N, C-alpha and C positions, 0 to 999 in steps of 0.2 A: 953553701946553699941549704936552706932549711928543708927538712923532710916534708912529705905530704901530710896535711892535717888528718888525724885519725877520724874515722867515722863513728858516730854514736851507735852503741849496740842496741839491740832490741830488748824490750822488757819481757818478763816471763809470759805475759798474755800474748804478745805478738810472736814469741817463739812457738807457743802453742798453736796460734792461728796459722802460722806459716806451715807447720807440720800437718794440720788438719784441713787446710784449704782444699786440696784435691778431693778429699773424702766428702767434705761438706758440699762442694759443687756437684759431685756425683749424686748425693742424696737429694739435693734440691732441684736438680735438673738444669737445663741450659740457661734458664732465666737467672740462676744463682750466680752467674759470672759477673754480675754487677757487684762492684767492690763493697758497697754498703750492705747488701744482703748477706754476703759471706761474713763480714765483720760482725753484723748483728747476731747471726746464728752462733758464731764462735763465742761471742760475749755471753750469750745465754748458756752455752755449754760450760764455759769457764766458771760461771757463777755457781753452777750445780756441782762442780768437781770437789772432791774431798781434798783436804790439805796434803794427804799422802800422794795423790796423783799430781797435784800442782808442784810438789816439792822438787822434782827433777828440773822442771822448767825454771823455777825460782833460783835454784842452785846454779844452773847454767847462766842465767841472766846476771846473777851477782858476780860470778867469775868474769864474765865479759865486761861488766861495768868496772871492775877493779883493773882489768887490763887496759881498758879505755882511759881511765883516770891517769894511770901510770904513763901511757903513751902520750896523752895530751900534755902532761907535765914535761916530758922529754922534748916534745915538739916546741913548747913555749921557751924552754931553756936554750934550745938550738936557734932561737931567734924567730920562730914561726909566729905568725899573727892569726888568731882565731877568726875565721870569717864564716858568717852564716850564709847558707845557700839561699839564693834568691828564687822566688817562685818561677821566674822565667827559665832558670836552669832546669828545673824539674819538668816544665812543659816542653822543653826542647828535646827530651828523650824520644828516640824513635819508637813508633808504635810496633808492638809485637806482631809478627806474622802468624796468623792463625794456622797456617799450614806447616809451621816449624815443628819439629819433634817435641813432644811434651816431656819435660823432665820429671821423672818419678820422685815422689816425696813420701814422707811418713816413716821411712826406715822399715825395720822389721815389723814394728807395730802396725804400720799402714798396711802391710801385706796380710798380717793376721786379721786386721779389721775387715779388709776386703773379702777374705775367704769366709769369715764367720759372721758377717753382718746379718745376713738373712736369718741364720739360726738364733742369733742374739735377739733380734727384733721379735721373732715368734715367741721367745721365752719371756718377754716383758708382760707384766700384768696389765689388764685392761685399764685404759685411762692414762697410761704412761706417756711422757714426752718422748716421742720416738728418737729425736735427734740427740738430745742431751742425755737421756737415760741409756741409750745404746752406747754412746761414747763412754759414759761412766762405768757401765758394766764391762765393756770391752777393755777399758783401762785396768780395771781390777783383775780381770782374767789374765791379761798380759803380764801384769806384775807378779801374779802367782806362778807363772811358768818358770821352769828351771832354765838355766843357760842352754842346756842341750835341746830342750823343747823349743826355745826361741831361735836356735841356730838355723833351721831350715828356712824360716821366714827372712832372717837377716841375709842369708846367702841368696835367696830369691831377689831381694832388693838390690844386692850388689850386682847380680846378673842383669837386672833391668837397667841399672846405671851404666853398665858396660855397653848394653845394646843402645841406650840413649846416646852415649858418646860417639859410637860408631855411626849412628843415624845422623847425628849433628854434623859430623865431619862430611858425610856425603851431602847433606842438605846445604852446607856452606859451599862445597865445591860446585854443586848444581846451580846455586844462586849466582856464583861468580861467572859461571858459563852463560847463564841467562842474561846477566848484565852486559857481558861482552857482545852477545848477539843483538841485544836491544840497542847498544851503542852503535853497532855496525849498521843497523837499519836506519838509525836517525842521522847518520853522517851525510851531509849534503853532497850532491854530485858537483864536480868542478864545473864552472861556467863554460859554455861553448866558446870556441875560439872565434874571434871576429874575422869575417872574410875580408880579403884585401879589396880596397876600392878600385874599381875599374872605370875607365873613361866612359862617360855617358854619351852615347851617340844618339840615343832615342829614348824618350821618356817612356818607361814601361809602367803599367798599372801595378800598384802595390798588392801583392797577393793577400787574401784574407787570412787573419790570424787563425792558427789551428786551435780547435776547441779541445781543451784538456779533458781527457777521459777520466772516469772515476776509478780506473784501475790503479791499484796501489794505495787508494785512499784508506786511511785508518791504520796504516803501518806504524811502526814505532811503539810508543808507550801503549796505545790502545790495543794493538795486536798482541803485544806481550802480556797485557793485562788479561785479554780474553783467553789467551792460552793457559793462563794460570787459574781460570775459574774452576771451581770444584766440580768433579764429575759425580754423576749419580751412582751410588753404590748400595747394594742390598742392605737394608737396615740391620738384619741379623748378622750378616758378615761384618758390617762396620762395627757393630757392638763388640763382637769377638776381637776384632783388630784393636779397638780402643782399649779393651781390658788388658791386652798384652803389650800395649804401648806402640802398636804398629799402624795406627790410623794414618799418620802423615805419610809413611812409606807406601801404604796401600793406595792412597789418593794419588801420590806421585806416579806410581807404576801404572795405575788405571788411566792416567791422563796422557801417557806417552802415545804418540801417533802410531808407531809401529806395533805397539801392544794392542791398541784398539782394533787394528786391522786383523788381528788374530781371532777376534770375536770370542775370546775366552770368557767363561763365566766369572763373576766376582769371587766365587769360592775357589776357582782355579788360581786366580791371581793371589788370593790370600794364602793359599797353600804354598805358592812359590815364594812369597815374602817370608813365611814361617821357616821354610827350608833354608833360606839365605840368612836367617838371623836378623831380619829387618832391613837388609841392604837392598836397595832398589836395583842397581845395575846388575849384580849377580842374578837376581830374580828375573830380570828382563832377558838376560842372555840365556838363561835356562828355558824360558818360554819360547824364545825365538828359535832355539836349537831343537825344541821338542818336535 
């Protein structure tokens, strides 16, 4: 049996785009989540970058291309047939859940950029292109740092990745639990047993059909969907949670019925999430036990 067909690697530009995507989205605001806007901004930045800043991406892309070519040749020799992906296959991919934990990106450089962006922007001369010039200057500063100076940022990124993995495990477990509850709500009740026929001695009037009440209407998918709607959270608290990668966990905690009954402030909920390292259930237990 032939091995799986190897996937084509990304070009240097798309490696850069993948690394800078969360930073660009944050710079441009919520409207920048449209794929075209992010790509357009990344392309403008890429065009302005020096050859020195582009070099690491081009080296990585060239190495990935060489590995791909070798893997593709092995695949063909093993009897594999190269097949192009149909557009329908791409369209069939499930949509991403906006409440799922967001994966940190950018590595140590991304952490450095997030910490120093405001300072770099203020240092730019009047008339500068804020997006591309900020990225260019940040890249040059990062390149000039020693390994020891880069280490805290790289460790911070690794910590965020660990928090993301833990949050993702909890998110998947919660999603599985929600799916089970939803399936139980939608399971139809067994039909009522038919009464045994009795000998008719006298014709009795047929009783009027009972009118079905609206109680229970909207159960199933509608109810589950309503339960997952986003809760209102103080903008300042939400911004802090997003910066630390805890937005999804905070929304999840704030949406729990027993937590709502506590009538705690958004700040109290955020503090509980921070103490639990972004884990919802430990934060919930701490609040309920307080």
